[in-house]
N, C-alpha and C positions, 0 to 999 in steps of 0.2 A: 428576497432581494434580487436585483438584477445588476449586471456589471458591464463595463466596457474594459477591454483588455488592450494594453499598449505594449509595443515592442520597441526597443532601441538597440540596433545592431552597431556596436562600436568596434574598434580595432582589437580590444583586449577581451571583450565579453559581449554577450547578448543579455540585456536586462528586460524584464517583463514586470508589468504592474497591472493591478486591478483597481478600478475606481467605481464608486457608487454612481449609478446612472442618474440619481436624483440630486445628490449633493456635490458630486465630484470628489468626494473624500477618497484619499488613497487608502485602500483596504489592505493591500499586501504588495510586496515587491520581492523579487529574487533575481538571481543572475546565473548564467551558465556559460562557461564552466566556473567553478567556484574560485579557481586561481585565475590565471590570465591566459588568453588564447594567443598563441604565437603567430607570427607571419614569417614567410620564407623569403630569403634574399639570395636567389641563385647567382646574382652578380652584384657588384657594388652599385648602389643606387636603386636597385630593384626591390619591390615589395609585393608579395603575392599571398593570397589566401584561397582556401578551397571553399567555394560556395556551399557545397554539400555539408560541410562542417557547420556553417551558419544555420542551415535548416535543421540539422540534427540537434543543435543546441536549442533552437526554438521549440522543437517537439519535446525535448526532455524538460525544459523549463516550464512549458505549458502544462504538461501532465502533472508535474510536481506541484505547481502553485494551485491547480484545481483540486488535487488530491489532498494537500495539506490543509486546505480551507473548506473541504467538503462542499465544493461547488460543482453543480451539474453543468455540463457544457451548454445546455439550453438556456442557462441563465446569462450567458454572454450575448449581449445584444449588438455588439459592434467591435470592430478591430481597427486599431491605428498602428502605423508602422513608421518609425524613424530609423535612419541608417547613416553609416559613414559615407560621406559624399565623394563624388568624382571617380568612383570605382568603375571598372569595366568588367561586366559578366557577359560571357558569350555562350549561347546554346545552339544546338543543331535542330533540325526539323523534328526530332523525336523528343526535344526538351532536355537532352543530355548536355552536360558541360563540355565545351570544346577544349578549353584550357583553363588553368587557374585564373582567378580574378586578379587583375592588376589594380591595386588599391590606391588610395589617395596619396600616400607618401612616396609612391614610386616616381622616380625622376627620369626614367629612360627616354621619355618622349619630349624632353625640354627643347631640344634642337628642332624637332619637327614642328612644335608649336611656334617657336621663334621664327622659323622660316615661313610658316603660313601667315604669321602676323605681318611680316615684311612684304610678302607677295600679294596678299589680299589688300594690304595697306592699313597703316595704323588708324587713319581717319575712318575708313569704312568699318574696320573691326570694332572700334570703340563706339561708333554710331549705331551699329546694328546689333552686335553681340553684347556691348558694354564691357567687353573683356578682350584680352589677348587669348588666343587658343592655348598658349603655354603648354603645360603637361596635364591638361584636363582630359576628359573622357574622349572627345573627338580625336585628339592627338594620340591617345593611347591606342585607339582603334586603327589609326593610320600606321602606327608602329607594327601592329600585328599584320596588317595588310602588306607592309614592306618586308618584314622579317620572317613571317611565318605564313607564307601564301597557302600552304596546305591547310593549316588551321583556319585561315580566313575563308577559304572556299567552303568550309563546312558550316559557317555561321548562318543561322536562320534568323535569329534575333539577338540584339544586344540589349542589355539591361543595366540599370544601376543596382547596387546591392539590395535596396529596399524593393525595387521592382521584382527582383528574383525571389525574395521571400513571399511576396504576394502571388507570384507565378506558381510557386510550389504549393501554396495553399489553395489556389483557385483553378490552376491550369490555364489561366488567361495571361497573355503578355501585355501588360499595360504600364504606362508611365504617366508623368505629369508635366505641365508647362514649366513649373519650378524646377523639376528634375532635369528637363532638357536644357534649361538655361544654365544649370550648373555644369553641364557637359559641353557648353558652347554649341548647342544644336538649335538655339532659338533666335529668331529674328524679332527684336523688339519693335522695330519700325513697322513691320508688316504683320506682327502678331501671328506668326506661323513658324513651322520648321524652316530653318535657314537653308535656302537653296544655295546661297553663297558658300557655306561650309561644306555642304554635301557635294556640290560640283567641284570645289577646290580639291577635296580629298578623293573624289570619284567614288563616293559611297552610294549604294542603292538605297533609296528612301524606305524600301520594304524591310530594311534591317531594323528600323525603329519600331518600338511597340506602340500600341494604340494610346493616344493621349486622353487622359481622364482628369477630372477636377481634383485638386489636392484635397478639398473638402467636399465630399459627396460620394455617391456610390461608384466604386471602381470595379468591384467584382465580388464574388461570393465564394465561400469555402466549398470545394467540390467533395464528392464522395471519397476520392483518393486522399484529398487533403484532410478530411475528417479522420480517416483511418490512421494517418501518420501523425497528425498533430494533437488529436484529442478534442479539437474544436468541432462544433456541431455543423453538419452540412447545411449550407444556406446562410450561415452567419455572414453579414455584409462587411466588406473591407471599405471603410468610409473615410479614411484619412491616410495620407502618406507625405512625408517630407524628409529632406536631408537633415542630418543631425543639427546643423546650426540654425536653419530656419525653424526647426522644431523646438530647439532650446529657447529661441526667442518667443515662440508661441507659448511654451510652458511658463514663461515669465510675463505673459501678456504684453509682449513687445510687438506692436502692430502699426504704430503711427510715427510720422516724422518726428525726430528729436528723441526717440526712445532707442536705447542701446542695451543689448544683451552681452554679457561677458561670461566666458567659460574657461575653465582651466583643467582640462582632462589630459590625455596624452599630448594633444596639441592645445594651444591657447587661441581663443578667438574673441574679437570684438565684432559684433554684428549690429550695424546701425541702419535703421529704417529711414528712408527718404522718399520724397515724391518726385525726384528728379531722374530722368532717363538720360542725363548727360554725365560724362565722366572724363576726367583728365588724368586719373591715376589708375586706369584700367590694366596697366601692366604690373602694378604692385598690389592691387586689391582685386577682389572679385565682386561682380554685381549680378545678383540673381533676382528673378521674379519671386517676391515674397508670397506667402500663402494667400494673402488677400489682394494680390495684384490684379488689376484689370487695365486695359488700355485707356479707359475713361478716367480711372482713378489710380494712377501708378503708385505702387508700393514696392520699392526696390530695396533689397537687403544688401548693404555694402559690407562685405566680409573681409576682414583682415586676419590672416592666419599666421600664427607662430608655431612652427612645427615641433619645437622642443620645449614643453612646459612640464607636464607631469612626468615625462620620461626623464627629464633632468633630475627632478627630486627623487624619483625612484632610483636612479643611478647613484645618487649620493647615499640613499638608504642602503643599497646593496653593497656599497664599497667602503662605507665608514662604519665603525662599530657603534651600533645602536641597540637598544633593548627590544624586547618583544613587541612593545607598542609602537615601535618604528617612528612614524610621522609625528606622533604626539611628542615624543622625546625631542625630535629634531626641532619642532616648533618652539618647545620650551627653551631649549638651548639657544636658539636664535634670538629669543627675547632678551637674553643676557648681554647681547652685543649692541653697541650704540648704532644709531643711524649712520650709514656710510660704511659700516663694517670695518672700521679702522683702516680704510684705504683699499681693502680687498675688492676686486671687481670681477664679476662673472658675466661673460657674454654668452647667453644661453641658446646657441644656434647650432647644436651638434646633431641634428636629425635630418640631414639631407638638404636639398636645394630649398631656399626660402624665397617665396614669391615677393615678399616685401623688399627683397634685395634683387629684384628682377631675375629670380631663379638662380642666383649665385649660391654656391654651397660655402657658407661662411665658416662653418665649424664652430665648436664651443671653445671659449678661451678663458683662462684664469690669469689675471694680471695683478701686479703689485704684491705678490705673495711675500710676506716677511716671515721667515722661519723662526724669528725670536718672539713674535707676538700673536701670530694667527693660529687659531685652533680649529677643530672641526665645527665648533659653534659659529665661527666667522664664515666658514664655507656655507653653512645652512642659511645664515642671514644674507650673505652676499648673493646667494642663488635666488632667494625670494625677492630681494631688491632688484636683481638683474631682470627677473621676470616682470616685476612692476614697471621698471624702466622701459622694458620692451613694449608693454601695453601702452605706456605713455607715448612712446615714439610712434606706435601704430595709430593712436588717436590723433596725433598731429597730422598724419597722412590722411586719415578719414576727414578731418576738418578741412584740410586743403582741397578735398574733393566735394565739399559742400555739406558734409554731415554735421549735425549738432548733437550735443549730449545734455539734454534737459533731464533725462532720467537714465540711470544706469542700474541694471539689476543683474544679479548672478545667482546661480544655484548653489545649494549648500552641500552638494555631494562631490565637490571637486576641490582644487587647491585654494580656492578663495576662503576656505575655512581657516587657513593659516593667516592670521590677522595682519601680519606684517605686509603681506601682498596688498590686500584691499585698502589698508590705511595709507600705505605709501602711494598707491594709485589715486585714492581720493584726495590726498593732499596735493599732489602734483596737478591733478585735473581741476582742483577746487570744486569738486562735485561729490556729494554723498553717494555711497554705493549700498544698495539694498540687497540683502542676502535672503533667499527664500529656500525653504526645505522642500525641494522638488527635484525631479530628475527627468531625463528624456523620455523614459517609458511612461511615467505618469503623465507627462505633457501630451504624449501621443494618444493615451487613453482618453484624456479630457477633451482633446480636439475632436474625437469621435462625437462627443456631446455637442460640440459646436456644429458639426456637420449635419446632425439629424435634428437639431433644434432644441435639444434638452437644455442647453445653456445659451443664453443670449450673448454672453461674453464670459471671459475668464477672470475678470477683475474681482468679482465677488468670490469666485471659486478659490483663487489663490490667496485671498486676503488673510486667511487663517494660517497660511504657510510661512508668513514672514517671520524670520528668525532675529535679525539684527540689522541695524543701519550703521555702516562705518562712516564716520565723519572725518573731514580733513583735520590733521593735527595742527594745532595752533603754532607750533614751532616749525614753520615751513622752510626756514633758511637752510637747515641741515639737509633736508630732503632735496631742495633745489640745487645745492652745491654738489651733493652726491650724484644727482642726475647729470649735471654739467660734466663732471669727471667721467661718468659712464659714457656719455655721448662722445667725448674726446677720444676715449679708448676705442669705441666703435668706429669712428671716422678713421683712426689710424689703422685698424685692421682692414677696413674696407679699401683703403689706399694700398695697403700691402697686398691684398688679394688681387686687386686690379692690375698691379704692376708685376705680379708673380708670373 
C-alpha cells in the first residue's frame, strides 16, 4: 500500500494522518504532544510560540505513526500541510529563528493595522486586500520593525507557520497565494504581491518567500529533512493551506453557498463566495480559497470567534466534573431547558475580537440566580452562547453577500456537543452535516487532489458522514433566548464603548 501524509499544526497540538492513496480512507491519526501545547504571553494581549517546537512535534509524530503501523517512508507519496493562520515566523540567512513566532491570537499590532487602514484608506484596502490589515501578519511584521529593530535587521525571510514546517522539511522558503492573502500581502485586483502594503510599511519584497500553488508541487524533502523527520528524501510537498481553508477543503467546501464550521480553540464560519467585493472587511476576513483564480474567483469569507473550545475547557477545569470531562458536561447540559433558565454567557474572553472591530469584549455571565442555577446551567448557557455567537456571525456574513445552502462541520470538535449544532441549525433554519474528519486527514486527502488521484473529495468524504442535525420544531424558545442574548451583548458593547 501507499499513503499520503497530512499535518495540521494547531495552537494546542500538531496532528498527523495517513490516508490510502487509492481510496482516501483515513488509515491512522495521532497528535503530538499528547496533552496540549502551551503558548507564552510575555505581556497582556501577546501570544507567542517556538517554531522549533512545532517541527520537533512533527518529527516525533511522524516517526511514531510510521513505526506503529509498520510503514516504510518510501510508501509515503506526498505531503500536505495545514496550519494555524496569521502567524509570523522570522528566520535569518542561516535559516535560524530570529524571535518566537507571533501567533494568530496575539493582539499587539491592532493599532498598527487600524492606522494602516486609515492611511491607506478604507476604500482602497477593502478593494485591493478585501481586508483591513488589523492585527494580521503584515501588521505583526511592522510591530517587529518598529519595536525590535535589531531583530528586524536579522530577518532574511518571513513565513507563515505552515511555510516554516515546509521549509524545515525541504530547505526551501515557499508560500502560497492563499497564505499571502491571509497576511494581507496580496493584491486581488492585480493578482500579485501588494505593492501598496509593502510600500506603506516600507518592507523589502525579498522578505517574502517564493509563491507556489496551494495544490501542486511546492518543494521536496531534503536530505536534512529526511534525517530529522523520518520522511524519505525527495517526497513531494504537494499541498499547503491555513487551517480554516483546509478545514473547508476537508469538508468538500469549494463553491459559493457552501459553509464550513469549526469549533476548536477558536470558532469559525468559513463561507465560500465568488465575489471580490466586501463591505464587512473590518469584521471578517476574506482570503483566496484554495481553488481561487482571477478568472473564477473563490473567496473564503472567514468569521472568527476567538473563544470557543477555550471557554468549554475553562469550564471543565474550574467546575467539578468526572474523568470523562466533556461527556459529563454535555449530559448535564441536556437536563437544562432551552434558554438555560435565563442564564446568559457571552463567550468573548480570549483577546480582541475582529467581529467587534478588534475590541476586547471579555467574557460575561449575566442573570445568575443563586437559587436556581447550577453547574449544568453554566454548561448549557455556554453552549447556547457559542451557538448564538455563530448565529450572530452568520448574520454578518449574509450582510456581506454570503449564503448558506450547505453547512458542514467536523466531528473532532465542539460540534459533537449536540446542543450547539441543534441550536444553530434551528436559528439558521438550515441542517448542519457532521463528518468524521479532521484537518490532518483533509490535508492528506488534498495531496490526492493535487496529483490527480482524486477528481474531487465528494466521494472520498461520503463515508465519513456521521449525522445531520436538523432544526428543532419548537423554534420559539430558541428565538426568544437569542433575542435576550443579543440584548445582553448590545448592553455590554455600549458599556465597553463608553468605558
